[in-house]
C-alpha positions in Angstrom: 33.1 -40.0 26.7 30.6 -42.3 25.3 28.0 -39.6 25.7 30.2 -37.5 22.9 30.3 -40.3 20.9 26.6 -40.3 20.8 26.1 -36.9 20.6 28.7 -36.5 17.3 27.1 -39.4 15.9 23.6 -38.0 16.2 24.7 -34.8 14.8 26.2 -36.5 12.0 23.2 -38.5 11.0 21.5 -35.1 11.0 23.8 -33.5 8.5 23.8 -36.5 6.4 20.1 -36.9 6.2 19.9 -33.2 5.0 17.5 -32.6 8.5 17.3 -28.7 8.6 16.6 -27.1 12.0 15.1 -24.0 10.6 12.5 -25.5 8.7 9.5 -27.0 10.6 8.5 -30.2 9.1 5.1 -32.0 10.1 3.9 -35.4 9.3 0.6 -36.3 8.0 -1.3 -39.8 7.0 -2.1 -38.8 3.4 -1.6 -36.4 0.6 -5.3 -34.7 1.2 -4.2 -34.2 5.1 -0.8 -32.4 4.0 -2.4 -30.2 1.5 -5.4 -29.1 3.6 -2.7 -28.7 6.7 -0.7 -26.7 4.3 -3.8 -24.7 3.0 -5.0 -23.7 6.5 -1.3 -22.4 7.1 -1.3 -20.5 4.0 -4.6 -18.8 5.1 -3.5 -17.9 8.5 -0.8 -15.4 6.7 -1.6 -12.1 6.0 -3.0 -10.6 2.4 -2.2 -7.4 1.0 -4.3 -5.7 -1.8 -2.3 -3.0 -3.7 -3.2 -1.1 -6.8 -0.9 -0.8 -9.8 -1.0 0.8 -13.0 -2.1 -1.3 -16.2 0.7 -1.0 -18.9 -0.3 0.0 -22.4 -0.8 -3.1 -24.0 -3.0 -4.3 -21.5 -5.0 -0.8 -21.1 -5.6 -1.2 -25.1 -6.7 -4.7 -24.8 -9.0 -4.1 -21.7 -10.6 -1.3 -23.8 -11.2 -3.1 -27.0 -12.9 -6.0 -24.9 -15.4 -3.5 -23.3 -15.5 -1.2 -26.3 -15.0 -3.3 -29.6 -13.7 -1.6 -32.9 -16.8 -0.3 -34.8 -17.2 -2.7 -37.8 -19.3 -1.9 -41.1 -20.2 -4.8 -43.2 -20.7 -2.4 -46.2 -19.6 0.9 -47.8 -22.2 1.0 -50.7 -22.8 4.6 -50.4 -20.8 7.4 -49.2 -23.5 8.0 -46.4 -22.4 4.6 -45.3 -18.5 5.6 -45.3 -19.5 9.0 -43.4 -21.1 7.0 -40.8 -18.6 4.4 -40.1 -15.9 7.4 -40.0 -17.8 9.4 -37.5 -18.1 5.9 -35.3 -14.4 5.4 -35.6 -13.8 8.9 -34.7 -16.2 8.6 -31.7 -14.5 5.1 -30.7 -10.6 6.7 -31.0 -11.9 9.6 -28.7 -13.0 7.4 -26.1 -9.7 5.4 -26.1 -7.9 8.5 -25.7 -9.9 9.4 -22.9 -9.5 5.8 -21.5 -5.9 5.9 -21.9 -5.2 9.3 -20.6 -6.9 8.0 -17.2 -3.9 5.7 -16.5 -6.3 3.1 -15.3 -5.2 0.7 -12.1 -5.6 -2.6 -11.2 -5.9 -4.4 -7.7 -3.4 -7.0 -7.2 -3.9 -9.7 -4.3 -0.6 -10.9 -2.8 -0.6 -13.8 -0.1 2.1 -13.8 2.6 2.6 -17.4 2.5 2.2 -20.3 -0.5 2.2 -23.8 -0.6 4.0 -25.7 -3.3 3.7 -29.5 -4.1 7.1 -31.3 -4.4 6.3 -34.9 -6.1 9.5 -36.2 -5.5 9.9 -36.0 -2.1 5.9 -36.2 -1.2 5.5 -33.2 0.5 4.2 -29.9 0.5 6.5 -26.9 1.1 5.3 -23.8 2.5 7.1 -20.6 1.5 6.9 -17.3 3.7 7.6 -13.6 2.4 8.5 -12.1 6.3 8.0 -8.4 4.3 4.4 -9.4 4.0 3.9 -11.2 7.0 5.5 -8.5 9.2 3.5 -5.7 7.5 6.3 -4.0 6.2 5.7 -4.8 2.3 5.9 -1.7 -0.1 5.8 -2.0 -3.8 9.2 -0.6 -4.1 12.7 -1.9 -4.8 14.1 -3.6 -2.2 10.8 -3.5 0.1 9.0 -6.3 -1.6 10.9 -9.1 0.2 11.2 -12.8 -0.9 9.4 -16.0 -0.5 11.6 -18.3 1.4 10.9 -21.7 2.7 9.8 -22.3 6.3 7.3 -25.1 6.6 7.3 -28.8 5.2 4.1 -30.7 5.0 5.0 -34.4 4.6 2.6 -37.2 4.2 
């Protein structure tokens, strides 16, 4: 009977303290060590790189960085106006060609991330099981989500 009381009180203490059996909690002597351990854990996770199309606003912005809009300082003569119009025409043709190609960009996604929580003095380790298990796809319902799986307390 006495062991039942001890077991019950132990479980009660775990429940009241917020102890979570599903999450691993590691204790470290300093914030720096906890951060390094969390980063090491993150680096051992999988990384995926996928290509996605750039939206129209992003495409236009990227193009204007690479190819600035031609500007003319003066339109004193008809020849200067015609030359400026020709440069604008060529620039517009380049812009149309650029937009038709539907440029893509590469996005790198880690399966694990570390997040610092100042109040509780710990680094939380989140993991996306879809990425970690290699089942991730850039489709609805197949991207997974980050779930807290580990704590690095100092």
